[in-house]
A tleap script that builds the chain and sets N, CA, C and O, in Angstrom:
source leaprc.protein.ff14SB
mol = sequence {
  NMET ASN ASP ARG ILE ALA ALA SER PHE ALA
  ARG GLN SER MET MET GLN THR PHE GLY ALA
  THR LEU ASP ALA VAL THR GLN GLY HIE VAL
  THR LEU SER ALA PRO ILE LEU PRO GLY SER
  ARG GLN GLN GLN GLY PHE ALA HIE ALA ALA
  LEU THR PHE GLY LEU GLY ASP SER ALA ALA
  GLY TYR ALA ALA LEU THR THR ILE PRO GLU
  ASP GLN GLU VAL VAL THR ALA GLU ILE LYS
  ILE ASN LEU THR ALA PRO ALA THR GLY GLU
  ARG LEU ILE ALA LYS GLY ARG VAL ILE LYS
  PRO GLY ARG ARG LEU ILE VAL VAL THR SER
  GLU VAL PHE ALA VAL THR ASP GLY VAL GLU
  THR LEU VAL ALA VAL LEU GLN GLY THR MET
  VAL PRO VAL ARG CALA
}
set mol.1.N position { -65.345 59.401 80.908 }
set mol.1.CA position { -64.785 58.793 79.607 }
set mol.1.C position { -63.736 59.887 79.739 }
set mol.1.O position { -62.656 59.386 79.425 }
set mol.2.N position { -63.660 60.560 79.914 }
set mol.2.CA position { -62.375 62.423 79.936 }
set mol.2.C position { -60.896 60.964 80.535 }
set mol.2.O position { -59.890 60.469 80.027 }
set mol.3.N position { -61.763 60.824 82.016 }
set mol.3.CA position { -60.874 60.314 82.997 }
set mol.3.C position { -60.012 58.406 82.367 }
set mol.3.O position { -59.115 57.563 82.377 }
set mol.4.N position { -60.954 58.773 82.056 }
set mol.4.CA position { -59.588 57.370 81.785 }
set mol.4.C position { -59.121 57.420 80.508 }
set mol.4.O position { -58.116 56.799 80.163 }
set mol.5.N position { -59.955 58.310 79.556 }
set mol.5.CA position { -58.186 58.284 78.504 }
set mol.5.C position { -57.191 59.792 78.982 }
set mol.5.O position { -56.005 59.933 78.684 }
set mol.6.N position { -57.598 60.286 79.368 }
set mol.6.CA position { -56.645 60.972 80.149 }
set mol.6.C position { -56.050 60.581 81.151 }
set mol.6.O position { -55.336 61.490 81.573 }
set mol.7.N position { -55.952 59.279 82.018 }
set mol.7.CA position { -54.745 58.203 82.547 }
set mol.7.C position { -54.037 57.431 81.327 }
set mol.7.O position { -52.973 56.847 81.533 }
set mol.8.N position { -54.451 57.431 80.446 }
set mol.8.CA position { -53.636 56.487 79.479 }
set mol.8.C position { -52.581 57.281 79.433 }
set mol.8.O position { -51.469 57.272 79.961 }
set mol.9.N position { -53.621 58.551 78.080 }
set mol.9.CA position { -52.143 59.831 77.550 }
set mol.9.C position { -51.210 59.824 78.694 }
set mol.9.O position { -50.072 59.528 78.330 }
set mol.10.N position { -51.297 60.003 79.683 }
set mol.10.CA position { -50.456 60.028 80.950 }
set mol.10.C position { -49.401 58.629 80.394 }
set mol.10.O position { -48.270 58.881 79.978 }
set mol.11.N position { -49.676 57.858 80.423 }
set mol.11.CA position { -48.626 56.831 80.440 }
set mol.11.C position { -47.746 56.654 79.255 }
set mol.11.O position { -46.702 56.024 79.079 }
set mol.12.N position { -48.429 57.344 78.557 }
set mol.12.CA position { -47.700 57.569 76.733 }
set mol.12.C position { -46.451 58.287 76.813 }
set mol.12.O position { -46.417 59.492 76.563 }
set mol.13.N position { -45.501 57.688 77.116 }
set mol.13.CA position { -43.683 58.447 77.217 }
set mol.13.C position { -43.280 59.028 76.448 }
set mol.13.O position { -42.465 59.879 76.805 }
set mol.14.N position { -43.610 58.917 74.921 }
set mol.14.CA position { -43.270 59.451 73.457 }
set mol.14.C position { -44.670 60.423 73.236 }
set mol.14.O position { -44.753 60.296 72.014 }
set mol.15.N position { -45.546 61.096 73.517 }
set mol.15.CA position { -46.515 61.480 73.620 }
set mol.15.C position { -45.390 62.277 74.294 }
set mol.15.O position { -44.591 62.895 73.590 }
set mol.16.N position { -45.308 62.285 75.483 }
set mol.16.CA position { -44.667 63.565 76.475 }
set mol.16.C position { -42.996 64.034 76.523 }
set mol.16.O position { -42.447 65.039 76.973 }
set mol.17.N position { -42.404 62.645 75.747 }
set mol.17.CA position { -40.995 63.248 74.198 }
set mol.17.C position { -41.680 63.894 73.532 }
set mol.17.O position { -41.140 65.000 73.534 }
set mol.18.N position { -42.895 63.955 72.702 }
set mol.18.CA position { -43.699 64.975 71.608 }
set mol.18.C position { -43.908 66.434 72.291 }
set mol.18.O position { -43.991 67.511 71.701 }
set mol.19.N position { -43.985 66.135 74.008 }
set mol.19.CA position { -44.786 67.387 73.994 }
set mol.19.C position { -46.246 67.248 73.635 }
set mol.19.O position { -47.028 68.137 73.302 }
set mol.20.N position { -46.352 66.587 73.704 }
set mol.20.CA position { -48.162 66.288 72.730 }
set mol.20.C position { -49.244 66.558 74.129 }
set mol.20.O position { -48.915 65.947 75.146 }
set mol.21.N position { -50.413 67.376 74.206 }
set mol.21.CA position { -51.480 67.378 75.042 }
set mol.21.C position { -52.310 66.529 74.202 }
set mol.21.O position { -52.221 66.194 73.021 }
set mol.22.N position { -53.286 66.227 75.289 }
set mol.22.CA position { -54.649 66.090 74.887 }
set mol.22.C position { -55.808 66.858 75.098 }
set mol.22.O position { -56.452 66.941 76.144 }
set mol.23.N position { -56.172 67.794 73.276 }
set mol.23.CA position { -56.820 68.160 73.945 }
set mol.23.C position { -58.315 68.545 73.865 }
set mol.23.O position { -58.859 69.551 74.321 }
set mol.24.N position { -58.810 67.596 73.237 }
set mol.24.CA position { -60.782 67.328 73.491 }
set mol.24.C position { -61.026 65.451 73.283 }
set mol.24.O position { -60.343 64.836 72.464 }
set mol.25.N position { -62.162 64.695 74.222 }
set mol.25.CA position { -62.624 64.013 74.171 }
set mol.25.C position { -64.390 63.946 74.458 }
set mol.25.O position { -65.157 64.302 75.353 }
set mol.26.N position { -64.507 63.142 72.884 }
set mol.26.CA position { -65.974 62.665 73.388 }
set mol.26.C position { -65.747 61.886 72.628 }
set mol.26.O position { -64.803 61.602 71.891 }
set mol.27.N position { -67.536 61.207 73.029 }
set mol.27.CA position { -68.067 59.141 71.911 }
set mol.27.C position { -67.278 59.653 70.528 }
set mol.27.O position { -67.505 60.554 69.722 }
set mol.28.N position { -66.215 58.611 70.655 }
set mol.28.CA position { -65.440 58.722 69.339 }
set mol.28.C position { -64.953 59.572 68.446 }
set mol.28.O position { -64.819 59.240 67.269 }
set mol.29.N position { -64.629 60.776 68.899 }
set mol.29.CA position { -63.480 61.523 68.917 }
set mol.29.C position { -62.580 62.054 69.637 }
set mol.29.O position { -63.141 63.032 70.130 }
set mol.30.N position { -61.136 62.008 70.147 }
set mol.30.CA position { -60.152 62.789 70.401 }
set mol.30.C position { -59.007 63.479 69.110 }
set mol.30.O position { -58.584 63.114 68.013 }
set mol.31.N position { -58.806 64.968 70.254 }
set mol.31.CA position { -57.932 65.546 69.761 }
set mol.31.C position { -57.464 65.779 70.428 }
set mol.31.O position { -57.900 66.215 71.493 }
set mol.32.N position { -55.462 65.465 69.902 }
set mol.32.CA position { -53.905 65.905 70.024 }
set mol.32.C position { -53.661 66.587 69.451 }
set mol.32.O position { -54.003 66.717 68.276 }
set mol.33.N position { -52.938 67.313 70.118 }
set mol.33.CA position { -51.059 68.070 69.603 }
set mol.33.C position { -50.304 67.937 69.869 }
set mol.33.O position { -50.001 67.339 70.902 }
set mol.34.N position { -49.678 68.357 69.192 }
set mol.34.CA position { -48.124 68.533 69.805 }
set mol.34.C position { -46.889 69.835 69.124 }
set mol.34.O position { -46.854 69.817 67.894 }
set mol.35.N position { -46.165 70.639 69.632 }
set mol.35.CA position { -45.106 71.062 69.013 }
set mol.35.C position { -44.831 70.853 67.836 }
set mol.35.O position { -45.390 69.795 67.549 }
set mol.36.N position { -44.006 71.444 66.509 }
set mol.36.CA position { -43.363 71.006 65.972 }
set mol.36.C position { -41.899 71.458 66.540 }
set mol.36.O position { -41.685 72.661 66.390 }
set mol.37.N position { -40.802 70.678 67.196 }
set mol.37.CA position { -40.025 71.126 68.192 }
set mol.37.C position { -38.889 70.552 67.503 }
set mol.37.O position { -38.912 69.396 67.080 }
set mol.38.N position { -37.780 71.414 67.364 }
set mol.38.CA position { -36.549 71.497 66.504 }
set mol.38.C position { -36.005 70.229 67.002 }
set mol.38.O position { -34.931 70.187 66.400 }
set mol.39.N position { -36.069 69.115 67.758 }
set mol.39.CA position { -35.741 67.438 67.939 }
set mol.39.C position { -36.832 67.042 67.103 }
set mol.39.O position { -36.204 66.183 66.484 }
set mol.40.N position { -37.902 67.000 66.636 }
set mol.40.CA position { -38.651 66.559 65.987 }
set mol.40.C position { -39.242 66.907 64.355 }
set mol.40.O position { -40.284 66.577 63.789 }
set mol.41.N position { -38.297 67.562 64.000 }
set mol.41.CA position { -38.258 67.895 62.281 }
set mol.41.C position { -37.123 66.514 61.870 }
set mol.41.O position { -36.536 65.739 62.626 }
set mol.42.N position { -37.126 66.617 60.297 }
set mol.42.CA position { -36.232 66.250 59.157 }
set mol.42.C position { -35.316 67.415 58.400 }
set mol.42.O position { -35.230 68.643 58.415 }
set mol.43.N position { -34.823 66.539 57.875 }
set mol.43.CA position { -33.445 67.185 57.769 }
set mol.43.C position { -33.959 68.675 56.659 }
set mol.43.O position { -33.286 69.694 56.815 }
set mol.44.N position { -35.232 68.725 55.501 }
set mol.44.CA position { -35.860 69.663 54.871 }
set mol.44.C position { -36.574 70.761 55.927 }
set mol.44.O position { -37.234 71.648 55.387 }
set mol.45.N position { -36.478 70.764 57.611 }
set mol.45.CA position { -37.054 71.599 58.070 }
set mol.45.C position { -38.455 70.941 58.898 }
set mol.45.O position { -38.498 70.566 60.069 }
set mol.46.N position { -39.383 70.939 58.045 }
set mol.46.CA position { -41.036 70.011 58.197 }
set mol.46.C position { -40.965 69.112 59.507 }
set mol.46.O position { -39.795 68.882 59.814 }
set mol.47.N position { -41.490 68.793 59.987 }
set mol.47.CA position { -42.129 67.726 60.750 }
set mol.47.C position { -41.823 66.628 60.199 }
set mol.47.O position { -41.910 66.348 59.004 }
set mol.48.N position { -41.395 65.877 61.203 }
set mol.48.CA position { -40.855 63.974 60.748 }
set mol.48.C position { -42.223 63.786 60.667 }
set mol.48.O position { -43.136 64.374 61.247 }
set mol.49.N position { -42.233 62.719 59.719 }
set mol.49.CA position { -42.818 61.678 59.622 }
set mol.49.C position { -43.432 61.342 60.665 }
set mol.49.O position { -44.621 61.261 60.975 }
set mol.50.N position { -42.220 61.108 61.300 }
set mol.50.CA position { -42.917 59.838 62.775 }
set mol.50.C position { -43.587 60.843 63.814 }
set mol.50.O position { -44.110 60.414 64.842 }
set mol.51.N position { -43.538 62.588 63.409 }
set mol.51.CA position { -44.309 62.900 64.487 }
set mol.51.C position { -45.917 62.772 63.972 }
set mol.51.O position { -46.955 62.686 64.628 }
set mol.52.N position { -45.691 62.794 62.631 }
set mol.52.CA position { -47.540 63.228 62.140 }
set mol.52.C position { -48.059 61.737 62.510 }
set mol.52.O position { -48.978 61.444 63.275 }
set mol.53.N position { -47.387 61.045 61.906 }
set mol.53.CA position { -47.875 59.249 62.781 }
set mol.53.C position { -48.318 59.285 63.701 }
set mol.53.O position { -49.508 59.492 63.939 }
set mol.54.N position { -47.365 59.067 64.524 }
set mol.54.CA position { -47.496 59.319 66.235 }
set mol.54.C position { -48.586 59.983 66.253 }
set mol.54.O position { -49.116 59.137 66.973 }
set mol.55.N position { -49.682 60.996 66.061 }
set mol.55.CA position { -49.735 61.599 66.781 }
set mol.55.C position { -51.407 61.194 65.751 }
set mol.55.O position { -52.524 61.413 66.219 }
set mol.56.N position { -51.219 60.736 64.677 }
set mol.56.CA position { -52.380 60.648 64.009 }
set mol.56.C position { -52.643 59.181 64.632 }
set mol.56.O position { -53.725 58.971 65.179 }
set mol.57.N position { -51.904 58.411 64.574 }
set mol.57.CA position { -52.526 56.796 65.415 }
set mol.57.C position { -52.966 56.952 67.611 }
set mol.57.O position { -53.591 56.257 68.412 }
set mol.58.N position { -52.359 57.956 67.667 }
set mol.58.CA position { -52.754 57.864 68.804 }
set mol.58.C position { -54.301 58.312 68.900 }
set mol.58.O position { -55.150 57.705 69.554 }
set mol.59.N position { -54.573 59.729 67.974 }
set mol.59.CA position { -55.647 60.139 68.562 }
set mol.59.C position { -56.504 59.170 67.365 }
set mol.59.O position { -57.677 59.361 67.685 }
set mol.60.N position { -56.508 58.499 66.501 }
set mol.60.CA position { -57.194 57.900 66.165 }
set mol.60.C position { -56.866 56.356 67.483 }
set mol.60.O position { -57.696 55.455 67.359 }
set mol.61.N position { -56.118 56.197 68.245 }
set mol.61.CA position { -56.422 54.714 68.691 }
set mol.61.C position { -57.645 54.889 69.937 }
set mol.61.O position { -58.537 54.125 70.306 }
set mol.62.N position { -57.153 56.533 70.472 }
set mol.62.CA position { -57.793 57.034 71.938 }
set mol.62.C position { -59.258 57.363 71.868 }
set mol.62.O position { -59.992 57.547 72.839 }
set mol.63.N position { -59.600 57.415 70.576 }
set mol.63.CA position { -60.508 57.673 69.924 }
set mol.63.C position { -61.540 56.130 69.425 }
set mol.63.O position { -62.704 56.052 69.034 }
set mol.64.N position { -61.068 55.655 69.530 }
set mol.64.CA position { -61.276 53.657 69.463 }
set mol.64.C position { -62.257 53.346 70.658 }
set mol.64.O position { -63.416 52.936 70.597 }
set mol.65.N position { -61.288 53.724 72.041 }
set mol.65.CA position { -61.047 53.466 73.706 }
set mol.65.C position { -61.987 53.938 74.023 }
set mol.65.O position { -62.556 53.352 74.944 }
set mol.66.N position { -62.766 55.400 73.392 }
set mol.66.CA position { -64.045 56.028 73.665 }
set mol.66.C position { -64.958 55.105 73.476 }
set mol.66.O position { -65.841 55.100 74.333 }
set mol.67.N position { -65.076 54.030 72.330 }
set mol.67.CA position { -66.328 53.187 72.792 }
set mol.67.C position { -65.825 51.653 72.754 }
set mol.67.O position { -66.233 50.814 71.950 }
set mol.68.N position { -64.989 51.463 73.636 }
set mol.68.CA position { -65.184 49.644 74.555 }
set mol.68.C position { -65.002 49.597 75.896 }
set mol.68.O position { -64.336 50.435 76.505 }
set mol.69.N position { -65.651 48.502 76.493 }
set mol.69.CA position { -65.737 49.003 78.098 }
set mol.69.C position { -64.456 49.423 78.756 }
set mol.69.O position { -63.483 49.759 78.082 }
set mol.70.N position { -64.448 49.411 79.876 }
set mol.70.CA position { -63.841 50.325 80.657 }
set mol.70.C position { -62.329 48.464 80.918 }
set mol.70.O position { -61.179 48.398 81.352 }
set mol.71.N position { -62.885 47.868 80.599 }
set mol.71.CA position { -61.786 46.123 81.305 }
set mol.71.C position { -61.275 45.906 79.900 }
set mol.71.O position { -60.943 44.768 79.571 }
set mol.72.N position { -61.142 47.412 78.620 }
set mol.72.CA position { -60.081 46.198 77.081 }
set mol.72.C position { -59.300 48.310 77.291 }
set mol.72.O position { -59.460 49.460 77.702 }
set mol.73.N position { -58.605 47.464 76.694 }
set mol.73.CA position { -57.923 48.508 75.820 }
set mol.73.C position { -57.303 47.645 74.651 }
set mol.73.O position { -57.087 46.447 74.465 }
set mol.74.N position { -57.088 49.011 73.839 }
set mol.74.CA position { -57.282 49.163 72.292 }
set mol.74.C position { -55.747 48.816 72.045 }
set mol.74.O position { -54.834 49.072 72.829 }
set mol.75.N position { -55.592 47.946 70.336 }
set mol.75.CA position { -53.935 48.411 70.178 }
set mol.75.C position { -53.861 48.516 68.268 }
set mol.75.O position { -54.907 48.148 67.733 }
set mol.76.N position { -53.450 48.683 67.917 }
set mol.76.CA position { -53.317 48.811 65.833 }
set mol.76.C position { -52.609 47.310 65.770 }
set mol.76.O position { -51.820 46.529 66.301 }
set mol.77.N position { -53.078 47.433 65.221 }
set mol.77.CA position { -53.507 46.198 64.204 }
set mol.77.C position { -53.178 46.468 62.682 }
set mol.77.O position { -52.734 45.598 61.933 }
set mol.78.N position { -53.460 47.841 62.286 }
set mol.78.CA position { -52.621 48.179 61.358 }
set mol.78.C position { -52.863 49.439 61.723 }
set mol.78.O position { -53.458 49.954 62.670 }
set mol.79.N position { -51.900 50.105 60.157 }
set mol.79.CA position { -52.558 51.926 59.788 }
set mol.79.C position { -52.128 52.285 58.715 }
set mol.79.O position { -51.061 51.767 58.386 }
set mol.80.N position { -52.711 53.211 57.826 }
set mol.80.CA position { -51.927 53.627 56.474 }
set mol.80.C position { -52.412 54.846 56.853 }
set mol.80.O position { -53.494 55.257 57.272 }
set mol.81.N position { -51.016 55.473 56.529 }
set mol.81.CA position { -51.155 57.128 56.827 }
set mol.81.C position { -50.659 57.687 54.563 }
set mol.81.O position { -49.712 57.317 53.868 }
set mol.82.N position { -51.779 58.573 54.248 }
set mol.82.CA position { -50.517 59.802 53.126 }
set mol.82.C position { -50.808 60.836 53.829 }
set mol.82.O position { -51.808 61.284 54.391 }
set mol.83.N position { -49.393 61.218 53.642 }
set mol.83.CA position { -49.354 62.278 53.685 }
set mol.83.C position { -49.297 63.602 52.837 }
set mol.83.O position { -48.387 63.430 52.026 }
set mol.84.N position { -49.592 64.259 52.742 }
set mol.84.CA position { -50.355 65.724 51.995 }
set mol.84.C position { -49.696 66.618 51.752 }
set mol.84.O position { -49.348 67.213 50.732 }
set mol.85.N position { -49.589 66.667 52.418 }
set mol.85.CA position { -48.635 68.367 52.532 }
set mol.85.C position { -47.092 67.894 53.126 }
set mol.85.O position { -46.825 66.748 53.491 }
set mol.86.N position { -46.057 69.161 53.134 }
set mol.86.CA position { -45.099 69.665 54.399 }
set mol.86.C position { -46.149 69.841 55.647 }
set mol.86.O position { -47.315 70.133 55.911 }
set mol.87.N position { -45.141 69.529 56.112 }
set mol.87.CA position { -45.753 69.526 58.093 }
set mol.87.C position { -44.360 70.827 58.348 }
set mol.87.O position { -43.184 70.671 58.678 }
set mol.88.N position { -45.229 72.186 57.992 }
set mol.88.CA position { -44.571 72.974 58.542 }
set mol.88.C position { -45.114 74.179 59.437 }
set mol.88.O position { -46.177 74.536 58.930 }
set mol.89.N position { -44.834 74.912 60.504 }
set mol.89.CA position { -45.261 75.630 61.027 }
set mol.89.C position { -45.403 75.312 62.419 }
set mol.89.O position { -44.868 74.297 62.865 }
set mol.90.N position { -46.483 76.551 63.592 }
set mol.90.CA position { -45.816 75.555 65.080 }
set mol.90.C position { -46.157 74.708 65.889 }
set mol.90.O position { -45.731 74.455 67.016 }
set mol.91.N position { -47.567 73.920 64.814 }
set mol.91.CA position { -48.259 72.675 65.836 }
set mol.91.C position { -48.149 71.778 64.676 }
set mol.91.O position { -47.776 72.146 63.562 }
set mol.92.N position { -48.576 70.292 65.073 }
set mol.92.CA position { -49.701 69.881 64.432 }
set mol.92.C position { -50.725 69.489 65.876 }
set mol.92.O position { -50.540 69.404 67.090 }
set mol.93.N position { -52.000 69.303 64.818 }
set mol.93.CA position { -53.059 69.060 65.576 }
set mol.93.C position { -53.595 67.983 64.930 }
set mol.93.O position { -53.956 68.079 63.757 }
set mol.94.N position { -53.726 66.602 65.779 }
set mol.94.CA position { -54.081 65.305 65.168 }
set mol.94.C position { -55.639 65.272 65.449 }
set mol.94.O position { -55.872 65.678 66.587 }
set mol.95.N position { -56.734 64.919 64.771 }
set mol.95.CA position { -58.264 64.663 65.097 }
set mol.95.C position { -58.447 63.238 64.806 }
set mol.95.O position { -58.592 63.030 63.601 }
set mol.96.N position { -58.486 62.145 65.586 }
set mol.96.CA position { -59.287 61.158 65.315 }
set mol.96.C position { -60.551 60.583 65.583 }
set mol.96.O position { -60.956 60.577 66.745 }
set mol.97.N position { -61.362 60.007 64.499 }
set mol.97.CA position { -62.319 59.602 64.933 }
set mol.97.C position { -62.932 58.119 64.406 }
set mol.97.O position { -62.547 57.620 63.350 }
set mol.98.N position { -63.867 57.524 65.217 }
set mol.98.CA position { -64.485 55.454 65.371 }
set mol.98.C position { -65.096 56.531 63.855 }
set mol.98.O position { -65.662 57.617 63.734 }
set mol.99.N position { -64.610 55.530 62.983 }
set mol.99.CA position { -65.745 55.109 61.745 }
set mol.99.C position { -67.068 53.678 61.715 }
set mol.99.O position { -68.194 53.463 61.264 }
set mol.100.N position { -66.364 53.229 62.244 }
set mol.100.CA position { -67.110 51.909 62.797 }
set mol.100.C position { -67.068 51.530 64.025 }
set mol.100.O position { -65.938 51.075 63.844 }
set mol.101.N position { -67.298 51.253 65.325 }
set mol.101.CA position { -67.386 50.187 66.503 }
set mol.101.C position { -67.379 48.956 65.879 }
set mol.101.O position { -68.080 48.635 64.920 }
set mol.102.N position { -66.182 47.959 66.721 }
set mol.102.CA position { -67.112 46.804 66.546 }
set mol.102.C position { -66.503 46.439 68.160 }
set mol.102.O position { -66.161 47.199 69.065 }
set mol.103.N position { -66.545 44.547 68.056 }
set mol.103.CA position { -66.704 44.766 69.596 }
set mol.103.C position { -64.810 43.321 69.139 }
set mol.103.O position { -64.106 42.720 69.951 }
set mol.104.N position { -64.735 43.350 67.782 }
set mol.104.CA position { -63.932 42.344 67.677 }
set mol.104.C position { -62.303 43.404 66.580 }
set mol.104.O position { -61.099 43.157 66.510 }
set mol.105.N position { -63.247 44.624 65.895 }
set mol.105.CA position { -62.001 45.121 65.151 }
set mol.105.C position { -62.794 46.452 65.123 }
set mol.105.O position { -64.017 46.532 65.236 }
set mol.106.N position { -61.767 47.685 64.926 }
set mol.106.CA position { -62.550 49.106 65.121 }
set mol.106.C position { -62.177 50.092 63.775 }
set mol.106.O position { -60.982 50.263 63.536 }
set mol.107.N position { -62.917 50.563 63.137 }
set mol.107.CA position { -62.042 51.177 62.078 }
set mol.107.C position { -62.091 52.328 62.136 }
set mol.107.O position { -63.160 52.752 61.696 }
set mol.108.N position { -61.166 53.369 62.616 }
set mol.108.CA position { -60.734 54.530 62.467 }
set mol.108.C position { -60.287 55.363 61.459 }
set mol.108.O position { -60.241 54.924 60.309 }
set mol.109.N position { -59.897 56.677 61.749 }
set mol.109.CA position { -59.133 57.935 60.543 }
set mol.109.C position { -59.061 58.558 61.728 }
set mol.109.O position { -59.652 58.450 62.802 }
set mol.110.N position { -57.547 59.754 60.962 }
set mol.110.CA position { -57.162 60.568 61.893 }
set mol.110.C position { -56.565 61.401 60.338 }
set mol.110.O position { -55.982 60.927 59.363 }
set mol.111.N position { -56.985 62.714 60.628 }
set mol.111.CA position { -56.542 63.844 60.623 }
set mol.111.C position { -55.635 64.550 60.791 }
set mol.111.O position { -55.824 64.786 61.985 }
set mol.112.N position { -54.764 65.099 60.536 }
set mol.112.CA position { -53.582 65.270 60.627 }
set mol.112.C position { -52.953 67.040 60.238 }
set mol.112.O position { -51.996 67.016 59.464 }
set mol.113.N position { -53.378 68.421 60.672 }
set mol.113.CA position { -52.637 69.716 59.942 }
set mol.113.C position { -51.698 70.071 60.646 }
set mol.113.O position { -51.443 69.708 61.795 }
set mol.114.N position { -51.096 70.858 59.930 }
set mol.114.CA position { -49.917 71.583 60.482 }
set mol.114.C position { -50.437 72.934 60.829 }
set mol.114.O position { -50.998 73.447 59.860 }
set mol.115.N position { -50.432 73.924 62.253 }
set mol.115.CA position { -50.967 74.983 62.609 }
set mol.115.C position { -49.652 75.972 62.066 }
set mol.115.O position { -48.567 75.400 61.960 }
set mol.116.N position { -49.715 77.268 61.761 }
set mol.116.CA position { -49.135 78.222 61.252 }
set mol.116.C position { -50.130 80.515 60.938 }
set mol.116.O position { -50.555 81.295 60.085 }
set mol.117.N position { -49.856 80.316 62.570 }
set mol.117.CA position { -50.342 82.174 63.008 }
set mol.117.C position { -51.900 80.823 63.199 }
set mol.117.O position { -51.379 79.914 63.845 }
set mol.118.N position { -52.610 80.629 63.066 }
set mol.118.CA position { -54.139 79.970 63.582 }
set mol.118.C position { -54.364 79.738 62.421 }
set mol.118.O position { -55.234 80.573 62.175 }
set mol.119.N position { -54.141 79.015 61.233 }
set mol.119.CA position { -54.666 78.390 60.366 }
set mol.119.C position { -53.643 77.079 59.781 }
set mol.119.O position { -52.509 76.810 59.382 }
set mol.120.N position { -54.947 76.537 60.060 }
set mol.120.CA position { -54.151 74.873 59.826 }
set mol.120.C position { -54.638 74.323 58.383 }
set mol.120.O position { -55.745 74.394 57.848 }
set mol.121.N position { -53.495 73.785 57.968 }
set mol.121.CA position { -53.289 73.310 56.535 }
set mol.121.C position { -53.424 71.127 56.943 }
set mol.121.O position { -53.072 70.516 57.952 }
set mol.122.N position { -54.136 70.553 55.500 }
set mol.122.CA position { -54.111 69.007 56.289 }
set mol.122.C position { -52.776 68.557 55.855 }
set mol.122.O position { -52.269 68.815 54.764 }
set mol.123.N position { -52.204 67.802 56.885 }
set mol.123.CA position { -50.509 67.273 56.390 }
set mol.123.C position { -50.668 65.638 56.107 }
set mol.123.O position { -49.740 65.146 55.464 }
set mol.124.N position { -51.344 65.074 56.364 }
set mol.124.CA position { -51.818 63.812 57.055 }
set mol.124.C position { -53.643 63.151 56.925 }
set mol.124.O position { -54.374 63.792 57.680 }
set mol.125.N position { -54.156 62.393 56.379 }
set mol.125.CA position { -54.718 61.318 56.548 }
set mol.125.C position { -54.364 59.592 56.361 }
set mol.125.O position { -53.885 58.929 55.440 }
set mol.126.N position { -54.954 59.212 57.974 }
set mol.126.CA position { -54.431 58.050 58.368 }
set mol.126.C position { -55.325 57.077 58.125 }
set mol.126.O position { -55.797 57.444 57.049 }
set mol.127.N position { -55.931 55.962 58.452 }
set mol.127.CA position { -56.565 54.818 58.524 }
set mol.127.C position { -56.200 53.575 58.435 }
set mol.127.O position { -55.422 52.952 57.713 }
set mol.128.N position { -57.376 53.148 59.889 }
set mol.128.CA position { -57.348 51.993 59.906 }
set mol.128.C position { -57.624 51.111 61.330 }
set mol.128.O position { -58.287 51.817 62.090 }
set mol.129.N position { -57.330 49.826 61.908 }
set mol.129.CA position { -57.826 49.138 62.319 }
set mol.129.C position { -57.028 48.991 63.687 }
set mol.129.O position { -55.820 48.776 63.789 }
set mol.130.N position { -58.233 49.202 65.039 }
set mol.130.CA position { -58.050 48.973 65.889 }
set mol.130.C position { -58.389 47.609 67.189 }
set mol.130.O position { -59.534 47.435 67.604 }
set mol.131.N position { -57.660 47.089 67.491 }
set mol.131.CA position { -58.704 45.786 68.184 }
set mol.131.C position { -58.535 46.096 70.159 }
set mol.131.O position { -57.672 46.410 70.978 }
set mol.132.N position { -59.566 45.848 70.118 }
set mol.132.CA position { -60.115 45.190 71.439 }
set mol.132.C position { -58.891 44.449 72.521 }
set mol.132.O position { -58.588 43.263 72.391 }
set mol.133.N position { -58.341 45.233 73.449 }
set mol.133.CA position { -57.464 43.572 74.003 }
set mol.133.C position { -57.943 44.197 75.429 }
set mol.133.O position { -58.255 45.351 75.724 }
set mol.134.N position { -57.867 42.630 76.445 }
set mol.134.CA position { -58.150 42.747 77.992 }
set mol.134.C position { -57.076 44.109 78.680 }
set mol.134.O position { -55.941 44.342 78.263 }
set mol.135.N position { -57.663 44.754 79.620 }
set mol.135.CA position { -55.886 45.638 79.594 }
set mol.135.C position { -55.287 44.679 80.979 }
set mol.135.O position { -54.143 44.851 81.401 }
savepdb mol mol.pdb
quit
């Protein structure tokens, strides 16, 4: 399972651009993180919502991927984000998990945290639906 997720993650050029890493993979759960680089900040100095969304969406999608057969991938059908606090700090951590697996639809969620001096602050919650597709 970890090799499959790692290989797919390595092909995501957007995650490479963000400097993101794949930190943990278990059945139905994936954790990703990325530094808050100068090039990924918005005008007030916070991590841009695009970084927050991208990490949260990918963590949730990879969590879904852990629940389906090897000959399938997933794509996001829809996902909603609630930004709960300014994303300030050194890095963002996205913790994705499967709420309800399924053959046609997989309901997922992720929480994104900003990390400052080792302290995690919740900055976003995402919830959505992933759809299995042939690889």
